[in-house]
N, C-alpha and C positions, 0 to 999 in steps of 0.2 A: 656637499663636499665633506668628506671625512676628515677628522682632525687627527693629527699624529699624537701618540702618547708621549708625554714628556717624562723622561727619566729623571727622577729627583734623587740626589744623593742624600743619604742619611748622615747627619752630623755625628761625629764621634762624641761620646759622652765625656763630660769633664770629670777627671778622676777625683778632683777635690770635692766636687759636689756629692759624689757617691760615698765618699768617706764621711761626710758630715751627717748623713742620715743614720740614725740609730734605730735599732729594732725596739719596739715597745716592750717594756718589761711587764712582769706580772703585777697586777693590781687587784685589790679586793674592794668591790663597792660595798661599803659598810652599811649603807641604808638598806640595801637589798638583803644582805646576809643577816642583819638584825631582824628583818621581817620573818625569817624562818624560825625564830625562837619560839613563838607560841605553838607552831606545829610540832617542833621538836619536843617541847615540854609535854604536849598531849600524847605523843608517841612514847615518851619516857614513862608516863603514868601507865600506859598500856603494858610496857615492858615490866614494870614493877608488879603489875597484876599477874603477868605470866610467871614471874619468878615465885609468886606466892602460891602458884598451883592452879589458878583459874585461867587456863589457856583459851577456852571458848570465849570467856568474857573479855580477855585481852585482845583476841582477834576481832571481836565485835567492836570494842572501843577503838582499836587502831583503824578499822574500816570506816567507822563513823568520823573519826578525826581527819583521816586522809582524804575521804571522798565526800563526806556529808550524807552518805546513803546508809540507812539502817536496814540491814538485811533481814532482821526479824519482822519488822512491820512493813517493809517494802516502800518506805517513804523517804524522800529527800528532805534533809533538814538544812535550810538555807542559813539560819543563824550559826550553826556549828561550822558549816563550810566557810562562812565569812570570818568566823573567829580564827580559823586556821590560815586562810589564804588572804584575808583582808590586809593584814600587816605587810605581806609580801607585795601586794599591789601598791600600797602606799609607799613602800620602800623604792619600788621601781619609779614611781612618779617623782619622789624626792630626788632620786639619782638623776633623772632626766632634767629636772629643773636646776639642780646644782651644776650640771654640765652646761646648760644654757646661760647661767649667770657667771660662769667662769670660776667657780669655786675649785673645781678639780685642777684647772690650769694653775691657779694660785698655789694649791698644795704641791703641785709638781715643781713649781718655781722655787718654793721654799724647801725643796729637797726632803719632803716627807716621804719615807719609804713605803711603797706598796699599799698605801691606804688612800682611798678616794671616797667621796660622799656618794 
């Protein structure tokens, strides 16, 4: 025997509830952003080299710093890669742990503007 489809009415949303919800604002995860400092300083030294006139050496240094791959020798340098991207990975892990322990929620409750760990 076939069953009849029951029409269910959708409840109207409560206007007070919709007003209480706020859109999330812009926040900077400081631990992750700080992890980009070694990579930035490495690329800054390559830029200084380029301004001194050694564009080929600057491109080589920027490539090694950004990818860990040396185009002259054709080899991948794991220590250089980890020197650039290791702090970023550590920053991501610290950011995740701070979120799990509620540090970011405490910062938000203390009205600290747009900074999160």
